[in-house]
N, CA and C atoms as a LAMMPS dump frame, in Angstrom:
ITEM: TIMESTEP
0
ITEM: NUMBER OF ATOMS
684
ITEM: BOX BOUNDS ff ff ff
-5.0000000000000000e+02 5.0000000000000000e+02
-5.0000000000000000e+02 5.0000000000000000e+02
-5.0000000000000000e+02 5.0000000000000000e+02
ITEM: ATOMS id mol type element x y z
1 1 1 N 266.641 137.308 -390.223
2 1 2 C 267.497 137.819 -389.319
3 1 3 C 268.545 137.236 -388.784
4 2 1 N 269.879 138.144 -388.698
5 2 2 C 271.12 136.958 -388.375
6 2 3 C 270.764 136.271 -387.021
7 3 1 N 269.647 136.756 -386.097
8 3 2 C 269.653 136.045 -384.955
9 3 3 C 268.848 134.854 -385.067
10 4 1 N 268.059 134.842 -386.159
11 4 2 C 266.966 133.804 -386.617
12 4 3 C 267.888 132.362 -386.908
13 5 1 N 267.766 131.231 -386.301
14 5 2 C 268.44 130.152 -386.704
15 5 3 C 267.782 129.241 -387.591
16 6 1 N 266.573 129.37 -388.002
17 6 2 C 265.934 128.703 -389.096
18 6 3 C 266.03 129.457 -390.264
19 7 1 N 266.626 130.678 -390.423
20 7 2 C 266.645 131.537 -391.439
21 7 3 C 267.761 131.361 -392.638
22 8 1 N 268.555 130.617 -392.173
23 8 2 C 269.366 130.001 -393.315
24 8 3 C 268.736 129.255 -394.349
25 9 1 N 267.563 128.492 -394.278
26 9 2 C 266.768 127.954 -395.378
27 9 3 C 265.964 129.283 -396.28
28 10 1 N 265.569 130.507 -395.5
29 10 2 C 265.267 131.466 -396.586
30 10 3 C 266.477 131.844 -397.508
31 11 1 N 267.445 131.944 -396.985
32 11 2 C 268.834 132.399 -397.906
33 11 3 C 268.975 131.254 -398.844
34 12 1 N 268.789 130.178 -398.725
35 12 2 C 269.151 129.023 -399.708
36 12 3 C 268.197 129.101 -400.661
37 13 1 N 266.693 129.108 -400.327
38 13 2 C 265.705 129.213 -401.247
39 13 3 C 265.549 130.292 -402.19
40 14 1 N 265.754 131.611 -401.421
41 14 2 C 265.855 132.628 -402.771
42 14 3 C 266.906 132.793 -403.552
43 15 1 N 268.449 132.179 -403.243
44 15 2 C 269.265 131.786 -404.116
45 15 3 C 269.126 131.237 -405.274
46 16 1 N 268.457 129.779 -404.711
47 16 2 C 268.079 128.883 -405.664
48 16 3 C 267.289 129.429 -406.533
49 17 1 N 265.755 130.12 -406.348
50 17 2 C 265.058 130.72 -407.217
51 17 3 C 265.658 131.619 -407.923
52 18 1 N 266.452 132.553 -407.596
53 18 2 C 267.334 133.214 -408.562
54 18 3 C 268.004 132.69 -409.456
55 19 1 N 268.737 131.681 -409.093
56 19 2 C 269.689 130.573 -410.17
57 19 3 C 268.558 130.049 -411.195
58 20 1 N 267.282 129.575 -410.817
59 20 2 C 266.515 128.877 -411.58
60 20 3 C 265.649 129.602 -412.594
61 21 1 N 265.627 130.808 -412.029
62 21 2 C 264.696 131.807 -413.028
63 21 3 C 265.342 133.12 -413.041
64 22 1 N 266.515 133.316 -413.647
65 22 2 C 267.199 134.525 -413.536
66 22 3 C 266.764 135.848 -414.043
67 23 1 N 265.61 135.377 -414.916
68 23 2 C 265.085 136.706 -416.014
69 23 3 C 263.933 136.81 -415.528
70 24 1 N 263.319 135.963 -414.356
71 24 2 C 261.884 136.3 -414.134
72 24 3 C 261.684 136.631 -412.615
73 25 1 N 262.501 135.861 -411.579
74 25 2 C 262.145 136.036 -410.256
75 25 3 C 262.885 137.188 -409.744
76 26 1 N 262.062 137.983 -408.921
77 26 2 C 262.521 139.097 -408.322
78 26 3 C 262.192 138.983 -406.715
79 27 1 N 263.143 139.035 -405.889
80 27 2 C 263.124 138.56 -404.575
81 27 3 C 263.955 139.653 -403.857
82 28 1 N 263.213 140.155 -402.474
83 28 2 C 263.822 141.25 -401.566
84 28 3 C 263.812 140.411 -400.3
85 29 1 N 265.156 140.44 -399.826
86 29 2 C 265.491 139.751 -398.551
87 29 3 C 265.399 140.893 -397.372
88 30 1 N 264.161 140.755 -396.859
89 30 2 C 264.023 141.999 -396.085
90 30 3 C 264.435 141.773 -394.46
91 31 1 N 265.367 142.628 -393.969
92 31 2 C 265.885 141.972 -392.53
93 31 3 C 265.312 142.359 -391.318
94 32 1 N 265.509 141.78 -390.386
95 32 2 C 264.544 142.178 -389.106
96 32 3 C 265.707 142.032 -387.545
97 33 1 N 265.709 143.065 -387.2
98 33 2 C 266.358 143.175 -385.909
99 33 3 C 267.946 142.852 -386.261
100 34 1 N 268.501 143.103 -386.984
101 34 2 C 270.277 142.959 -387.405
102 34 3 C 270.566 144.02 -388.317
103 35 1 N 271.912 144.051 -388.213
104 35 2 C 272.546 145.386 -389.015
105 35 3 C 271.708 145.952 -390.217
106 36 1 N 271.549 144.767 -391.116
107 36 2 C 270.849 145.141 -392.25
108 36 3 C 269.159 145.511 -392.335
109 37 1 N 268.703 145.737 -391.178
110 37 2 C 267.372 145.833 -391.281
111 37 3 C 267.025 147.457 -391.972
112 38 1 N 265.756 147.491 -392.553
113 38 2 C 265.239 148.742 -392.931
114 38 3 C 263.954 149.089 -392.272
115 39 1 N 263.946 149.883 -391.352
116 39 2 C 263.098 149.744 -390.189
117 39 3 C 261.527 149.835 -390.851
118 40 1 N 261.24 150.674 -391.936
119 40 2 C 259.898 150.965 -392.614
120 40 3 C 259.605 149.904 -393.214
121 41 1 N 260.609 149.196 -393.658
122 41 2 C 260.132 147.808 -394.609
123 41 3 C 259.851 146.556 -393.681
124 42 1 N 260.919 146.708 -392.634
125 42 2 C 260.63 145.311 -391.65
126 42 3 C 259.157 145.537 -391.09
127 43 1 N 258.97 146.722 -390.296
128 43 2 C 257.708 147.295 -389.706
129 43 3 C 256.321 146.86 -390.523
130 44 1 N 256.485 147.316 -391.958
131 44 2 C 255.446 146.974 -392.876
132 44 3 C 254.974 145.828 -392.808
133 45 1 N 256.41 144.867 -393.137
134 45 2 C 255.899 143.307 -393.728
135 45 3 C 255.513 142.761 -392.545
136 46 1 N 256.213 142.95 -391.255
137 46 2 C 255.796 142.371 -389.893
138 46 3 C 254.296 142.259 -389.718
139 47 1 N 253.686 143.575 -389.78
140 47 2 C 252.48 143.97 -390.065
141 47 3 C 251.643 143.297 -390.532
142 48 1 N 251.942 142.509 -391.706
143 48 2 C 251.05 141.723 -392.279
144 48 3 C 250.994 140.522 -392.044
145 49 1 N 251.8 139.839 -391.104
146 49 2 C 252.122 138.715 -390.47
147 49 3 C 250.6 138.439 -389.749
148 50 1 N 250.244 136.888 -389.999
149 50 2 C 249.255 136.356 -389.536
150 50 3 C 249.629 135.572 -387.923
151 51 1 N 248.658 135.115 -387.302
152 51 2 C 249.02 134.293 -385.931
153 51 3 C 249.895 133.519 -386.075
154 52 1 N 250.016 132.708 -387.204
155 52 2 C 250.989 131.408 -387.448
156 52 3 C 252.149 131.708 -388.173
157 53 1 N 252.419 133.206 -388.587
158 53 2 C 253.541 133.598 -389.532
159 53 3 C 254.733 133.732 -388.596
160 54 1 N 255.822 133.726 -389.191
161 54 2 C 257.285 133.956 -388.256
162 54 3 C 258.165 133.992 -389.27
163 55 1 N 259.456 133.953 -388.649
164 55 2 C 260.419 133.911 -389.586
165 55 3 C 261.352 132.415 -389.48
166 56 1 N 261.397 132.103 -390.631
167 56 2 C 261.83 132.969 -392.04
168 56 3 C 260.085 132.639 -392.664
169 57 1 N 259.995 133.866 -393.386
170 57 2 C 258.717 133.524 -394.256
171 57 3 C 259.123 134.264 -395.515
172 58 1 N 258.311 133.411 -396.613
173 58 2 C 258.341 134.464 -397.876
174 58 3 C 256.809 134.867 -398.241
175 59 1 N 256.858 135.703 -398.766
176 59 2 C 255.562 136.57 -399.109
177 59 3 C 255.396 136.72 -400.534
178 60 1 N 254.704 136.437 -401.337
179 60 2 C 254.217 136.352 -402.59
180 60 3 C 253.387 137.537 -402.856
181 61 1 N 253.428 138.696 -403.541
182 61 2 C 253.108 139.863 -404.13
183 61 3 C 251.973 140.172 -402.967
184 62 1 N 252.488 140.249 -401.722
185 62 2 C 251.943 140.624 -400.46
186 62 3 C 250.321 139.803 -400.627
187 63 1 N 250.177 138.826 -400.89
188 63 2 C 249.167 138.255 -401.241
189 63 3 C 248.913 136.87 -400.281
190 64 1 N 250.169 136.128 -400.066
191 64 2 C 250.281 134.639 -399.711
192 64 3 C 251.519 134.663 -398.924
193 65 1 N 251.592 134.36 -397.456
194 65 2 C 252.764 133.982 -396.753
195 65 3 C 253.077 132.378 -396.948
196 66 1 N 254.078 131.93 -396.992
197 66 2 C 254.572 130.753 -397.019
198 66 3 C 256.108 130.113 -396.568
199 67 1 N 256.107 129.139 -396.557
200 67 2 C 257.545 128.752 -395.873
201 67 3 C 258.618 128.815 -397.201
202 68 1 N 259.636 129.433 -397.06
203 68 2 C 260.763 129.469 -398.092
204 68 3 C 260.874 128.351 -398.893
205 69 1 N 260.779 127.114 -398.318
206 69 2 C 260.903 126.165 -398.934
207 69 3 C 259.958 126.071 -400.064
208 70 1 N 258.874 126.776 -400.198
209 70 2 C 257.708 126.584 -401.13
210 70 3 C 257.751 127.543 -402.046
211 71 1 N 258.66 128.318 -402.33
212 71 2 C 259.144 129.42 -403.197
213 71 3 C 258.865 128.932 -404.717
214 72 1 N 259.453 128.124 -404.964
215 72 2 C 259.746 127.818 -406.192
216 72 3 C 258.133 127.175 -406.886
217 73 1 N 257.307 126.714 -406.057
218 73 2 C 256.485 126.25 -406.623
219 73 3 C 255.214 127.382 -406.812
220 74 1 N 255.428 128.107 -405.633
221 74 2 C 254.563 129.227 -405.683
222 74 3 C 254.824 130.196 -406.975
223 75 1 N 256.001 130.287 -407.355
224 75 2 C 256.562 131.238 -407.879
225 75 3 C 255.934 130.743 -409.498
226 76 1 N 256.316 129.334 -409.836
227 76 2 C 255.591 128.817 -411.194
228 76 3 C 254.417 129.13 -411.535
229 77 1 N 253.578 129.225 -410.35
230 77 2 C 251.911 129.42 -410.672
231 77 3 C 251.625 131.058 -410.756
232 78 1 N 252.407 131.52 -410.169
233 78 2 C 252.098 132.966 -410.003
234 78 3 C 252.551 133.641 -411.25
235 79 1 N 253.623 133.284 -411.62
236 79 2 C 254.117 134.205 -412.798
237 79 3 C 253.517 133.809 -414.293
238 80 1 N 252.727 132.925 -413.978
239 80 2 C 251.652 132.519 -415.177
240 80 3 C 250.401 133.556 -415.306
241 81 1 N 250.281 134.315 -414.305
242 81 2 C 248.808 135.046 -414.118
243 81 3 C 249.146 136.475 -414.945
244 82 1 N 248.304 136.854 -415.618
245 82 2 C 248.354 138.273 -416.348
246 82 3 C 248.457 139.623 -415.465
247 83 1 N 249.229 140.624 -416.044
248 83 2 C 249.246 141.598 -415.208
249 83 3 C 248.882 142.965 -415.909
250 84 1 N 248.384 143.891 -415.256
251 84 2 C 247.762 145.297 -415.827
252 84 3 C 248.952 146.085 -416.192
253 85 1 N 250.2 146.193 -415.928
254 85 2 C 251.499 146.77 -416.167
255 85 3 C 252.328 146.472 -416.707
256 86 1 N 253.553 147.005 -417.118
257 86 2 C 254.473 146.901 -417.652
258 86 3 C 255.381 148.026 -417.032
259 87 1 N 256.764 147.601 -416.564
260 87 2 C 257.444 148.486 -415.667
261 87 3 C 258.943 148.72 -416.396
262 88 1 N 259.393 149.994 -416.344
263 88 2 C 260.785 150.328 -417.342
264 88 3 C 261.534 151.35 -416.307
265 89 1 N 262.813 151.057 -416.008
266 89 2 C 263.599 151.954 -415.274
267 89 3 C 264.55 152.652 -415.92
268 90 1 N 264.956 153.823 -415.448
269 90 2 C 265.906 154.491 -415.96
270 90 3 C 266.781 155.082 -414.677
271 91 1 N 268.123 155.342 -414.735
272 91 2 C 268.747 155.693 -413.539
273 91 3 C 269.833 156.709 -413.955
274 92 1 N 270.337 157.335 -413.457
275 92 2 C 271.745 158.262 -413.224
276 92 3 C 272.098 158.193 -411.921
277 93 1 N 273.754 157.969 -411.888
278 93 2 C 274.439 158.316 -410.449
279 93 3 C 275.423 158.953 -410.473
280 94 1 N 275.644 159.962 -409.709
281 94 2 C 276.883 160.929 -409.367
282 94 3 C 277.753 160.205 -408.282
283 95 1 N 278.903 159.649 -409.212
284 95 2 C 279.525 158.823 -407.979
285 95 3 C 280.337 159.926 -406.868
286 96 1 N 280.311 161.289 -407.26
287 96 2 C 281.194 162.194 -406.174
288 96 3 C 280.303 162.527 -404.985
289 97 1 N 278.765 162.832 -405.588
290 97 2 C 278.091 162.846 -404.506
291 97 3 C 277.277 161.789 -403.888
292 98 1 N 277.566 160.521 -404.47
293 98 2 C 276.798 159.283 -404.772
294 98 3 C 274.982 159.397 -404.543
295 99 1 N 274.818 160.339 -405.266
296 99 2 C 273.182 160.663 -405.392
297 99 3 C 272.636 159.917 -406.649
298 100 1 N 271.806 158.917 -406.32
299 100 2 C 271.16 158.163 -407.408
300 100 3 C 269.602 158.759 -407.888
301 101 1 N 269.444 158.962 -409.318
302 101 2 C 268.098 159.36 -409.491
303 101 3 C 267.388 158.221 -410.247
304 102 1 N 266.344 158.086 -410.041
305 102 2 C 265.824 156.808 -410.665
306 102 3 C 264.494 157.209 -411.429
307 103 1 N 264.168 157.043 -412.254
308 103 2 C 262.907 157.166 -413.004
309 103 3 C 262.12 155.596 -413.264
310 104 1 N 260.966 155.664 -412.674
311 104 2 C 259.945 154.528 -413.264
312 104 3 C 259.097 154.649 -414.087
313 105 1 N 258.838 153.911 -415.126
314 105 2 C 257.54 154.143 -416.145
315 105 3 C 256.764 153.207 -415.973
316 106 1 N 255.368 153.557 -415.62
317 106 2 C 254.167 152.214 -415.284
318 106 3 C 253.391 152.304 -417.001
319 107 1 N 253.62 151.326 -417.475
320 107 2 C 252.872 151.192 -418.806
321 107 3 C 251.535 150.574 -418.382
322 108 1 N 250.7 150.874 -418.682
323 108 2 C 249.231 150.279 -418.194
324 108 3 C 248.768 149.727 -419.856
325 109 1 N 248.868 148.219 -419.578
326 109 2 C 248.449 147.257 -420.544
327 109 3 C 246.824 147.166 -420.818
328 110 1 N 246.154 147.562 -419.582
329 110 2 C 244.509 147.239 -419.368
330 110 3 C 244.113 148.629 -418.78
331 111 1 N 242.777 148.938 -418.95
332 111 2 C 242.079 149.827 -418.5
333 111 3 C 241.948 149.562 -416.972
334 112 1 N 242.456 150.486 -415.95
335 112 2 C 242.615 150.035 -414.79
336 112 3 C 241.834 151.489 -413.946
337 113 1 N 241.161 151.067 -413.184
338 113 2 C 240.254 152.012 -412.078
339 113 3 C 240.579 151.866 -410.573
340 114 1 N 240.434 152.579 -409.908
341 114 2 C 240.874 152.411 -408.513
342 114 3 C 241.835 153.089 -408.169
343 115 1 N 242.36 153.267 -406.614
344 115 2 C 243.712 153.849 -406.23
345 115 3 C 244.947 152.497 -406.099
346 116 1 N 245.875 152.962 -407.067
347 116 2 C 246.853 152.207 -407.192
348 116 3 C 248.365 152.899 -406.67
349 117 1 N 249.078 152.134 -406.581
350 117 2 C 250.504 152.811 -406.059
351 117 3 C 251.827 152.211 -406.736
352 118 1 N 252.959 152.722 -406.291
353 118 2 C 254.162 152.37 -407
354 118 3 C 255.214 152.26 -406.019
355 119 1 N 255.64 151.086 -405.58
356 119 2 C 256.725 151.005 -404.374
357 119 3 C 258.052 150.867 -405.284
358 120 1 N 259.135 151.347 -404.897
359 120 2 C 260.487 151.225 -405.287
360 120 3 C 261.6 150.988 -404.021
361 121 1 N 262.078 150.055 -404.631
362 121 2 C 263.343 149.369 -403.175
363 121 3 C 264.49 149.613 -404.09
364 122 1 N 265.616 149.575 -403.038
365 122 2 C 266.996 149.208 -403.588
366 122 3 C 267.341 148.012 -402.778
367 123 1 N 267.957 146.991 -403.531
368 123 2 C 268.823 145.997 -403.038
369 123 3 C 270.292 145.751 -403.324
370 124 1 N 270.831 144.944 -402.319
371 124 2 C 272.357 144.83 -402.757
372 124 3 C 272.506 143.555 -402.547
373 125 1 N 273.48 143.075 -403.211
374 125 2 C 274 141.556 -403.29
375 125 3 C 275.269 141.691 -402.42
376 126 1 N 275.933 140.571 -402.096
377 126 2 C 277.235 140.633 -401.818
378 126 3 C 277.781 141.481 -400.527
379 127 1 N 276.569 141.382 -399.566
380 127 2 C 276.778 142.191 -398.469
381 127 3 C 277.513 141.38 -397.239
382 128 1 N 278.56 141.975 -396.522
383 128 2 C 279.12 141.555 -395.651
384 128 3 C 279.516 142.466 -394.577
385 129 1 N 279.905 141.94 -393.169
386 129 2 C 280.055 142.674 -392.085
387 129 3 C 281.187 141.78 -391.239
388 130 1 N 281.859 142.793 -390.765
389 130 2 C 283.124 142.079 -389.664
390 130 3 C 282.442 141.882 -388.227
391 131 1 N 281.418 142.722 -388.122
392 131 2 C 281.182 142.914 -386.684
393 131 3 C 280.36 141.519 -386.041
394 132 1 N 280.405 141.228 -384.717
395 132 2 C 279.71 139.909 -384.484
396 132 3 C 278.271 139.837 -384.752
397 133 1 N 277.538 140.84 -385.12
398 133 2 C 275.998 140.923 -385.421
399 133 3 C 275.713 140.514 -386.78
400 134 1 N 276.905 140.319 -387.483
401 134 2 C 276.801 140.06 -388.727
402 134 3 C 276.905 138.376 -388.905
403 135 1 N 276.929 137.601 -387.695
404 135 2 C 277.247 136.049 -387.665
405 135 3 C 275.812 135.736 -387.701
406 136 1 N 275.634 134.7 -388.555
407 136 2 C 274.339 134.025 -388.521
408 136 3 C 273.926 132.939 -387.512
409 137 1 N 273.112 132.804 -386.991
410 137 2 C 272.59 131.777 -385.854
411 137 3 C 272.122 130.691 -386.896
412 138 1 N 272.187 129.724 -386.585
413 138 2 C 272.239 128.319 -387.676
414 138 3 C 271.619 127.145 -386.764
415 139 1 N 270.599 126.915 -386.786
416 139 2 C 269.923 125.715 -386.058
417 139 3 C 270.377 124.329 -386.816
418 140 1 N 270.587 124.451 -388.27
419 140 2 C 270.979 123.25 -388.868
420 140 3 C 272.362 122.769 -388.448
421 141 1 N 273.152 123.253 -387.601
422 141 2 C 274.21 123.073 -387.134
423 141 3 C 274.5 121.637 -386.505
424 142 1 N 275.34 120.774 -387.007
425 142 2 C 275.5 119.452 -386.13
426 142 3 C 274.448 118.366 -386.699
427 143 1 N 273.537 118.811 -387.624
428 143 2 C 272.719 117.974 -388.615
429 143 3 C 271.82 117.242 -387.788
430 144 1 N 271.115 117.744 -386.503
431 144 2 C 270.242 117.383 -386.05
432 144 3 C 268.639 117.7 -386.379
433 145 1 N 268.846 118.736 -387.26
434 145 2 C 267.542 119.315 -388.114
435 145 3 C 267.752 118.998 -389.739
436 146 1 N 268.484 117.943 -390.137
437 146 2 C 268.714 117.58 -391.29
438 146 3 C 269.825 118.632 -391.982
439 147 1 N 270.176 118.163 -393.382
440 147 2 C 270.897 118.812 -394.085
441 147 3 C 270.131 119.98 -394.44
442 148 1 N 271.226 120.948 -395.144
443 148 2 C 270.51 122.169 -396.052
444 148 3 C 272.018 122.531 -396.775
445 149 1 N 271.552 122.385 -398.058
446 149 2 C 272.686 122.666 -398.959
447 149 3 C 272.662 123.934 -399.654
448 150 1 N 273.63 124.798 -399.69
449 150 2 C 273.664 126.091 -400.24
450 150 3 C 273.954 125.589 -401.762
451 151 1 N 273.945 126.671 -402.767
452 151 2 C 274.242 126.535 -404.159
453 151 3 C 275.799 126.093 -404.409
454 152 1 N 276.598 126.449 -403.629
455 152 2 C 278.091 125.958 -403.576
456 152 3 C 278.338 124.574 -403.239
457 153 1 N 277.252 124.032 -402.721
458 153 2 C 277.279 122.808 -402.323
459 153 3 C 277.629 122.517 -400.425
460 154 1 N 277.977 123.698 -400.115
461 154 2 C 278.017 123.76 -398.596
462 154 3 C 276.869 123.569 -398.102
463 155 1 N 277.213 122.457 -396.722
464 155 2 C 275.868 122.048 -396.194
465 155 3 C 276.017 122.654 -394.704
466 156 1 N 274.898 123.598 -394.74
467 156 2 C 274.962 124.392 -393.196
468 156 3 C 275.021 123.137 -391.656
469 157 1 N 274.362 122.038 -392.192
470 157 2 C 274.786 120.968 -390.929
471 157 3 C 276.205 120.935 -390.773
472 158 1 N 276.893 121.215 -391.419
473 158 2 C 278.585 121.264 -391.123
474 158 3 C 279.078 122.477 -390.502
475 159 1 N 278.252 123.402 -390.598
476 159 2 C 278.659 124.91 -390.053
477 159 3 C 278.437 125.191 -388.609
478 160 1 N 279.227 126.097 -387.994
479 160 2 C 278.833 126.255 -386.605
480 160 3 C 277.665 126.969 -386.479
481 161 1 N 277.342 127.188 -385.305
482 161 2 C 276.282 127.793 -384.955
483 161 3 C 276.766 128.997 -383.62
484 162 1 N 276.963 130.302 -383.759
485 162 2 C 276.317 130.805 -385.172
486 162 3 C 277.629 130.738 -386.264
487 163 1 N 277.417 130.968 -387.443
488 163 2 C 278.328 130.977 -388.475
489 163 3 C 279.086 132.326 -388.598
490 164 1 N 280.529 132.315 -388.301
491 164 2 C 280.991 133.678 -388.212
492 164 3 C 280.885 134.647 -389.198
493 165 1 N 280.832 135.812 -388.9
494 165 2 C 280.559 136.886 -389.907
495 165 3 C 281.518 136.958 -391.108
496 166 1 N 282.759 136.601 -390.485
497 166 2 C 283.638 136.4 -391.822
498 166 3 C 283.495 135.321 -392.886
499 167 1 N 282.516 134.427 -392.73
500 167 2 C 282.194 133.302 -393.733
501 167 3 C 280.804 133.569 -394.133
502 168 1 N 279.866 134.871 -393.799
503 168 2 C 279.104 135.117 -394.298
504 168 3 C 278.668 135.925 -395.66
505 169 1 N 277.926 135.997 -396.39
506 169 2 C 277.606 136.712 -397.574
507 169 3 C 276.188 136.712 -397.658
508 170 1 N 275.446 138.014 -397.558
509 170 2 C 274.11 138.069 -397.707
510 170 3 C 273.792 138.67 -398.985
511 171 1 N 272.709 137.951 -399.579
512 171 2 C 272.377 138.745 -401.122
513 171 3 C 270.939 138.825 -400.961
514 172 1 N 270.742 140.032 -402.249
515 172 2 C 269.106 140.42 -402.153
516 172 3 C 268.845 141.278 -401.094
517 173 1 N 269.633 141.603 -400.247
518 173 2 C 268.994 142.326 -399.184
519 173 3 C 268.37 143.861 -399.416
520 174 1 N 267.568 143.942 -398.72
521 174 2 C 266.654 145.409 -398.928
522 174 3 C 267.705 146.55 -398.296
523 175 1 N 268.031 147.505 -399.066
524 175 2 C 268.703 148.504 -398.527
525 175 3 C 268.003 150.055 -398.282
526 176 1 N 266.752 150.01 -399.147
527 176 2 C 266.314 151.25 -398.887
528 176 3 C 265.012 151.209 -399.751
529 177 1 N 263.857 152.001 -398.914
530 177 2 C 262.554 152.174 -399.76
531 177 3 C 262.699 153.623 -400.259
532 178 1 N 262.317 153.827 -401.493
533 178 2 C 262.54 155.026 -401.996
534 178 3 C 260.83 155.718 -401.947
535 179 1 N 259.965 154.704 -401.797
536 179 2 C 258.642 155.345 -401.524
537 179 3 C 258.438 154.748 -399.981
538 180 1 N 257.155 154.883 -399.419
539 180 2 C 256.641 154.287 -398.144
540 180 3 C 256.291 153.027 -398.586
541 181 1 N 256.303 152.041 -397.372
542 181 2 C 255.843 150.416 -397.391
543 181 3 C 254.985 150.29 -398.485
544 182 1 N 253.613 151.253 -398.367
545 182 2 C 252.559 150.674 -399.26
546 182 3 C 252.717 151.477 -400.621
547 183 1 N 253.401 152.377 -400.942
548 183 2 C 253.927 152.97 -402.467
549 183 3 C 253.359 154.531 -402.115
550 184 1 N 253.846 155.008 -403.335
551 184 2 C 253.307 156.351 -403.915
552 184 3 C 252.2 156.152 -404.456
553 185 1 N 250.802 156.819 -404.432
554 185 2 C 250.035 156.899 -404.809
555 185 3 C 249.82 158.225 -406.204
556 186 1 N 250.35 157.845 -407.033
557 186 2 C 250.332 159.008 -408.049
558 186 3 C 249.943 158.777 -409.475
559 187 1 N 248.99 157.721 -409.682
560 187 2 C 248.484 157.396 -411.062
561 187 3 C 246.984 157.755 -410.874
562 188 1 N 246.541 158.766 -409.924
563 188 2 C 245.066 158.919 -409.929
564 188 3 C 244.166 157.57 -410.059
565 189 1 N 242.847 157.61 -410.023
566 189 2 C 242.015 156.797 -410.019
567 189 3 C 241.633 156.01 -411.398
568 190 1 N 241.942 156.597 -412.639
569 190 2 C 241.547 155.873 -413.851
570 190 3 C 242.738 156.139 -414.835
571 191 1 N 243 154.897 -415.337
572 191 2 C 244.034 154.872 -416.307
573 191 3 C 243.435 153.941 -417.471
574 192 1 N 243.883 154.426 -418.563
575 192 2 C 243.336 153.718 -419.99
576 192 3 C 244.407 152.93 -420.357
577 193 1 N 244.327 151.854 -420.96
578 193 2 C 245.282 151.109 -421.625
579 193 3 C 245.931 151.911 -422.629
580 194 1 N 247.349 151.425 -422.693
581 194 2 C 247.931 152.293 -423.874
582 194 3 C 248.712 153.337 -423.04
583 195 1 N 248.441 153.68 -421.967
584 195 2 C 248.948 155.065 -421.514
585 195 3 C 250.094 154.765 -420.559
586 196 1 N 251.03 155.954 -419.971
587 196 2 C 252.254 155.457 -419.397
588 196 3 C 252.322 156.811 -418.231
589 197 1 N 252.66 156.349 -417.38
590 197 2 C 253.273 157.463 -416.364
591 197 3 C 254.401 157.31 -415.731
592 198 1 N 255.271 158.221 -415.232
593 198 2 C 256.539 158.104 -415.28
594 198 3 C 256.549 158.942 -413.773
595 199 1 N 257.254 158.338 -412.878
596 199 2 C 257.599 159.12 -411.284
597 199 3 C 259.089 159.034 -411.538
598 200 1 N 259.757 160.341 -410.528
599 200 2 C 261.291 160.188 -410.259
600 200 3 C 261.433 160.278 -408.758
601 201 1 N 262.499 159.906 -408.677
602 201 2 C 263.284 159.649 -407.047
603 201 3 C 264.374 159.695 -407.227
604 202 1 N 265.005 160.279 -406.022
605 202 2 C 266.558 160.585 -405.629
606 202 3 C 266.732 160.004 -404.42
607 203 1 N 267.985 159.635 -404.135
608 203 2 C 268.494 158.807 -402.972
609 203 3 C 269.882 159.024 -402.869
610 204 1 N 270.513 159.675 -401.8
611 204 2 C 271.983 159.399 -401.675
612 204 3 C 272.235 157.991 -401.065
613 205 1 N 273.044 157.522 -401.809
614 205 2 C 273.814 156.084 -401.156
615 205 3 C 274.893 156.06 -400.153
616 206 1 N 274.408 155.554 -398.906
617 206 2 C 275.542 155.649 -398.182
618 206 3 C 276.736 154.912 -398.563
619 207 1 N 277.944 155.6 -397.795
620 207 2 C 279.188 155.265 -398.206
621 207 3 C 279.61 153.524 -398.183
622 208 1 N 278.843 152.927 -397.345
623 208 2 C 279.123 151.506 -397.111
624 208 3 C 278.424 150.894 -398.2
625 209 1 N 277.403 150.952 -398.967
626 209 2 C 276.921 150.094 -399.575
627 209 3 C 277.665 150.196 -401.199
628 210 1 N 277.702 149.003 -401.844
629 210 2 C 278.524 148.873 -403.103
630 210 3 C 277.642 148.978 -404.155
631 211 1 N 277.829 150.044 -404.638
632 211 2 C 276.849 150.562 -405.93
633 211 3 C 276.948 149.409 -407.052
634 212 1 N 277.984 148.535 -407.412
635 212 2 C 278.077 147.853 -408.499
636 212 3 C 277.146 146.591 -408.06
637 213 1 N 276.971 146.208 -406.822
638 213 2 C 276.092 145.37 -406.453
639 213 3 C 274.707 145.463 -406.469
640 214 1 N 274.252 146.711 -406.496
641 214 2 C 272.78 147.025 -406.144
642 214 3 C 271.856 147.126 -407.497
643 215 1 N 270.767 146.921 -407.068
644 215 2 C 269.462 146.788 -407.933
645 215 3 C 268.221 147.557 -407.553
646 216 1 N 267.764 148.118 -408.746
647 216 2 C 266.492 148.759 -408.472
648 216 3 C 265.298 148.009 -408.804
649 217 1 N 264.364 147.803 -407.659
650 217 2 C 263.213 146.815 -407.697
651 217 3 C 261.743 147.665 -407.716
652 218 1 N 260.974 147.763 -408.636
653 218 2 C 259.783 148.478 -408.621
654 218 3 C 258.682 147.522 -408.647
655 219 1 N 257.717 147.874 -407.869
656 219 2 C 256.376 146.882 -407.816
657 219 3 C 254.999 147.931 -407.679
658 220 1 N 254.256 147.221 -408.551
659 220 2 C 252.851 147.997 -408.776
660 220 3 C 252.098 147.272 -407.882
661 221 1 N 251.22 148.154 -406.8
662 221 2 C 250.51 147.77 -405.879
663 221 3 C 249.076 148.263 -406.289
664 222 1 N 248.151 146.87 -406.408
665 222 2 C 246.877 147.242 -407.187
666 222 3 C 245.971 147.838 -405.94
667 223 1 N 244.375 148.044 -406.442
668 223 2 C 243.39 148.322 -405.437
669 223 3 C 243.387 147.478 -404.392
670 224 1 N 243.821 146.252 -404.554
671 224 2 C 243.326 145.423 -403.607
672 224 3 C 244.466 145.157 -402.618
673 225 1 N 245.602 145.829 -402.887
674 225 2 C 246.777 145.848 -402.086
675 225 3 C 247.84 145.059 -402.447
676 226 1 N 247.536 144.202 -403.605
677 226 2 C 248.608 143.025 -403.865
678 226 3 C 249.814 143.669 -404.93
679 227 1 N 250.669 142.98 -405.216
680 227 2 C 251.825 143.404 -405.752
681 227 3 C 251.397 142.655 -407.302
682 228 1 N 251.358 143.265 -408.389
683 228 2 C 251.19 142.62 -409.465
684 228 3 C 252.483 142.26 -410.169
C-alpha cells in the first residue's frame, strides 16, 4: 500500500526476484487501500493473514506468509517441487473496444482427483499516478531504519517521506481478477494424465491501463487450496 511505510522493501524484493529469475518468477503486487487496489483480491488475501501477518507480506503459492526479504530463498526451494499441471495462454485484443479475450489451457501431467480451480489475473508494470494518493510512505527516509537499495542504486534512505507521486513507478500491480479469488472450478473431480482443458475469459481494459505493459497470470489451485 502507498500508505505503508515499510512497503518499499516489498517493492525492492519483488523487482529483484524478477531480475534474478526472469523466466521463472511470477509475482503479483496486491495493493491495499490505495488507488491500485483490486478489492476482491485484497480482501481475499488479507483473509488468509494470520495474527502475526501484516504489510508488507509475501505469500508463496497461498501456502506460506513471509517477509519480502525472504522471497529469494523461498523461491529457490519451491521452484524445485513438481507440479501436476502445465499452463498455456492465448489472447486476442481489440484496440477499438479494448476487449481482451484470454484462453488458458491446463495440461494435466499426472492423474489428479479432487476439486481444483483456475485463477486468472491481469497485472501491469510501470504504473504511475499524479495525485497525492500515489505518493509512497517511506519509513526508511533519513536512514534511521537502515539502507534500502533499489535495482537502479537508489537508496530509499535518501528519499523523502512520503516519496512524491512524480518519482514513483509501481510494477507487477494486480489490475484485475478474471475469476474470483479462489478461482473457477471447471475441471471436475477427476482428470487423467495427458488430458487438457481450455477455459475462456473476456475483459474490457479500462482506458487508464497501458496494455503494452500488461501480463496474463494464471494459477492452478489444488484441492488443498494451494497454488502449484
